[in-house]
N, C-alpha and C positions, 0 to 999 in steps of 0.2 A: 501522320501528325502525332506528336506526343501530347500527353495531358496538359503540359505546361505551355503549350504553344501560345504565342502572343498575336498570331495572325488572325484577324477578324475579317469577315466578308465586308462588314461596314464598320467604320470607326465608331467607337463608343464615345458619345459626347458627354455622358455623365453616368457615374456608377450609383449616384443617389437617386432615389425615387422621387415622386412628386409630393410626398408628405412633408409638410413644413417641420423644421426642427422645433423641439418642445422647450428649449432652454430659455432662461431669463434674458432680458435685453442686456447686451454687452457681455454675456457669458463667453469665456474663451472656448468652450466646447464647440460652438458653432464655427468659429474660425478654424479650429484644428480639423474638424470634419470636412470643411471645405478644402483645406489643404490636402487631406487624404484623398478626396475625390479627384483633385488635380493630379496627384501623384499616380493614382490608378489610371487616369486618362493618359498620362504620359507613358505608362507601361503597356497599356492596351491589353491587359490580362483577360483571359476568358473568365467571365464572372462565375461560371460554375466551378472554377478551380481556385476561387478565393473564399476563404472562411474568416469571418469576423467573429472573434470570441470575446464575450463580455461577462461581467458579473454585476454586482449590485452597486448602487450609487447613481448619480445623475448620468455619468458617462455610460452606465449600463443600459440606458435607453437607446444608445446610438445605433446598434446593429440593424434595428428594424427600419431604418431610413436609407438603407443601401439595398440594391438589387443584386445581392450576392448570397452565398450561404452564410448562416449565422448559428452560433451556439451561445446560449445564455445560461449561466449557472450561478453557484453560490459565491458570496463575497470573498474575495481573495484567492479564489480557486481557478481563475481564468487561465493562468499560465499552465497549471496542471492539466486542465482540459485541452489546451492547445498542444501540449506535449503529446498527449494521447492521440490527438487527431493527426499530428505530423508523423508519429511513429506508424500509425495505421496506414497512412498514405503520404509518403515523403514527397510526392509530386505536387501536393497542394501548397498554395500560398496562404499561410496561417498568420493572421494579424490579431494581436490582443489589444483591446481597448480597455484600459483600466485607470482608475483614479489613484491619487496618492493614498486614499484610505485602503483600497484594495492592495496596493503595493506594500503597505504596512502589514496588513492581515496575511497576505500571501508572500511575505518576504522570502521564506524558505524555498517556495516553489521557484521564485525568480532566480535565486542564487544557484539552485540546482540545475535549472535550465541553462544558466550561463556557463557553469563549469562543464556541463555535458556538451555545450555548443550545439544545442538542438536548434534546428533551422526555423525558428518562429520570430516574428517581429513584434516587439512590445512597445506600444505607445502609452506612456504614462501621462495622463491629463492632470498635471500637478498644480492645483490651486490652493494648496497649503491648509485645507480643512475638509471636514466631512460636510459637503454642501447639501446633500439630500436629507441628512438627519439633523439639521439645525445649526450647523457651523461649528461643531466641536473640533478640537485640535487633532492633527494627524501626526504621523512620524516625520513629515517634512515641514511642519510649522516652524518658522524661524523663532529664535529666542525672543521673548518680550512681546510676542504678538498676542492680541486680544482675540479670544474666541469664546464660544458659548461655554466651554469647559475650562477656560483659563482667563477668567475675568480680570485678574490682577496681572496678567502677563505670563506667557509660556516660559516655564523654567527649563524645559528640555532642549537639548541640542538637536538640531534637525538631522535626519538621516540623509546622507549623500547617496542617492540611489545609483548614480553613475559610477562612483568610486567603488561601491559595494559589488557591482557586477563585473567591473573592469578587473579588479584584483582577483576575481574568481574565474577569469579566462574568457569573458564575453568577447565575441568576435568584433562586433560593431557597437560602439557606444557614443551617443551624441546628446548634448544638452543645448536647448534653445528655448525660444518663447513662441507663443502663438502669433506674435506680430512679425516674426522673421519672414521676409519675402522669399528666401531660398528654402523654406521648410518643405515645400512639396518635393524639391530635388533631393533633400536629405531623406525624406520618407521613401522615395523611389529607390534610392541607393540601399536603404536598409531592407526593403522588401526583396530586392534583387540579391542581396548579400547571401552567400551560401553558408549560413551559420546563424548563431544567435545574435540578434540585434535589439538594442533598446534605445529609445529616444525619450529623454526626460524633458517634457515640454511644459514650461512654466506659463501660467495663464491666470486670468482674473476671475474670482467668484464674486460677481457683483451683488449677490443677495446677502452675503455674510462677511467675507473677509475684507472686501473693499470698504464698506461703510464702518466696520469695526476698527479698522486700522488706518483710515485715510490713505488708502493704498491704491496706486494706479500704475500705469506703464512705467513711468520714470522711477517710482519707488521700487518696482520689481527689478528693473535693471540695476539699480543701486544695490539691491540686496545681494546680487551676484558678487559684487565687489566686497561688500561687508562680510559675507560668509567666506570669501576667498575660494570659491569653487570654480572649477574650469567650465568653460562653455565652448560650443562648437564641437568638432569631431575630437573626441577624447581618446579613443582607441580604435584601431582597426587591425585585426589579426587574421591569419589565414589557416586556422586549424581545421582538421577534417570535421565535416558536419556529421552529427551523431546519427540521425535517422538513416542517412545514406550509408554510413559505415556499418550500422547494424544490419541493414539489408544485405550488403556485400558479405558480411560475416555469415548471415543465414544462408546465402546462396552457396557459400563454400562448404557448408556441412549438410546440404540437402541430401536426404537419403541416408545420412549417418546419424547414429545415436550420439547425443552429446555426453551421455553417461553409458557405460557398458551395460548391456542387457544380460541379466543372468536368468536364463530359462531354467525352470525347475521341473524335471520330469518325475512323475509319480513313481515311487518305488514300493509302495505298500497299498493295501486296500483298507479303506475306512469302513467302519461298521455303522456309520451315521446315515440315516435315511431321511432326516428332516433337519431343518435349521436349528442350531443350538447356540444359545447366548450364555457366555461365560464372563463373569466379572471377577477381577482379582483386586483386592483392596488391602493395601499395606502402607509402608512408610517410604518416603523419598530416600534414596541412597541405599535401599535394601535390595536392589536389583529386581524389583517387581516387573518393570518393563522388559528387562532382559529375559526373565523367566517366561513372560507372556509371549515375547517374540519367538522363543524356542518352541513354545507350545503351538503358536500359529504356523511356524515354518514346518513343524511336523505334520500339521493338518494339510498343508500344501503338498508335502511329500506323499501324503496318503490320498491325493486326488481330490481334495476338497477346495472350495472357494473359502478364503479367509480374509477378514478385515480386523485391524487392531486400532483402537482409538485410546489415547492416553490423556490423563489429566493429572497435573502436578503443579506445584507453586513455582514462582520464579526463583525461589531460593534453591531449587533443584535437589539439594541433599538434606533438606529438613522439611517437615510437614508430611502431607499425604502423597500417595502415589496410587492412582487407579488405572487399571487397564481393562478395556472392554473388548472382548474377542467374539466374533461371530464365525462359526463354522457352518458351512452349508454345502450340500451336494449340488446345488444350482447357484447361478450367479447372484451376487448380493448387490442390491441397488441402494440400500439405505443402511448406514452404519450405526444408527442409534439403538440403544437397548433400553426399553421402558421397564421390563421386568426380566431379571436373569433366570435362566433355567438352573444355573448353579452359581453360587457365590463363594469364592475362596477368601476367607478373612484372615489376615496375617497380624494386624496390629491395631492399637487404639486409634492411631492416625487414620487408618483406613476405615475403621468403624464410624468415625465422626462424619465421613462423607457418604456412607451408604445406608444410613438409618432408614431413609425413605424407600430404598430398594428392599430392605428386609421386611418392611411393612407391607409391601406389595406381593411378597412371595407366598406361595400356597404349599400344601402338603405334597404336591406333585414336583416341587422344586427341591433343591438340595443346598444346604449350607455346610461347607467344609471349613473347619477352623481348628484352633489349638485349645488346650485345656483352660486357659485363662478366660476364654469366651464361651465356655461350655453352658453357662446359665443364661445366655442371651435369649430373651423371649422371641420366638418366631414360629410361624406355622410351617416353615419349610422342614423337610427331613434333615436332621442334624447328624453330621459325622465329625467326631472329634479325633484329631490326630495328635500323637505325642512325638514331637521331633526327637526327643532324647532316646527313643527306642531304636533309632537308626545307628548303624555301626560306624558312622563318620562323625568327625568333630564338627559341631554346629558353630557357624560363624554368622555375623550379620549379613554377609553377602551370599552364603549358600543355603540359608534356611528357606528362602523363597523358592528356590529350585527344588529342594527336597520335598516341600509340601505340595508344590505344583505337580511334580512327578507322581507323588502318591495320589493326588486328586485325579490326575489323568488315568491312572490305573483303575480307580474306582468308577469314573465316568465311562471308561471303555469306549471312547470315541474312535480310537484307532490304536494300532499296536504300539506298545511302549518303545519298540525298536525304532519307530519313526522319530520319536523324540531324541533318542540316542544318535540317530543319523543326522538329524537337524543340527545337533551340537557339533558333530564332526565337520559338517559342511559349512555352517554359518557362524560358528563360534569356536573355530579350530584352535585359536590361541589359548582357550581355556578348557579345551576338551579333556586334557589329562586330569584336571582337578574336578571337572563337572560330571564326567561319566560315572565315576564311583558314587557320586551323590544320587544320580538317577537309579543306579543299581540298589543302593541302600534304601530307597524309598519304599520298596516292597515290605520292609520290616515295620513300617508305620501302619499298615493296613490292619484295622481292628479284626 
């Protein structure tokens, strides 16, 4: 038997438990939940394979009145949760219960689920206002409607939830009302549909929207015509369901790497006997990260465990660029650096981000920098390098490698030949111009 089997030893007469619904008299939520119960009875699904996903709002109370699995989360996020559940177990029947408030807050999640055709069923309990929080207007409130937040009449055009998901590829789209006698059949179709399905179900909020707008069943049906929106089955497509396709794709590459694995065999011997924390602080666009990557790769070539963590602004080529590198003869489980054993300072941009690190450094640590920062107060042992002493022409993009190579010579973590080999192997495109820079770095050593 499969997980999604519909065969039960005894017919299930109700998927709702014995707890009475909590909603206001005449609230459409009760009607819709009863329709959902009828739909589930029609399908006779295994309750352990049904998941009701809800968020905040009056409808968010609903899942606890069913004898199925349930997941309750943040407002507007129910479709995102449902997507994750479906991807984790494509055999589950995942049904989202959300209000028009949640549909507005989580609109992006709904659209993305529709365009992916993820196999979840979304029931939008659409009563045109935020019923739980005092009757404020929502994204579906019709123009001119009186709500707690639009006392002079709503000026906004209502969102057509069905049209929004249909144009983005939703497989099954339906609009109806809580009074429709065939709603259980439409729900059952949607739940069985192999793809994304959404039912926009119009209903009455008897606590707020009905009394504020003298609004009843006839007025609700008339609003369909006034707004000129479609009702009934609006769209039914047959694209591939996303969770199933993703699982098939995964099965086709089982045992295969989705990216090529580049094994690095040690070619040199490191001199490091304990963990070493190195921070490099410079300017974005000055190849700080590239120099750090070369230094880290050289550590791997020397048989060390290495991590690199970078910090730079979204502008990428302006502002600071910080690289934190950990070298260790044993496995590294935490990449943070509270206090560096050595700090290589390249520029004012870098200095602005590492002042607190300088303050934590002791005379057992080392600051390696250039003449313009020679007078920076620090307890760390200071080494000043003059890039102009090198026999190569200094540029914005090679200065960081020149100073890094000199710093590695001073720190003596591994042979400088490891850095040269790392450049040949992992930065081959620039090896011809970078290897002379590494060679010239010896000329900077005081």
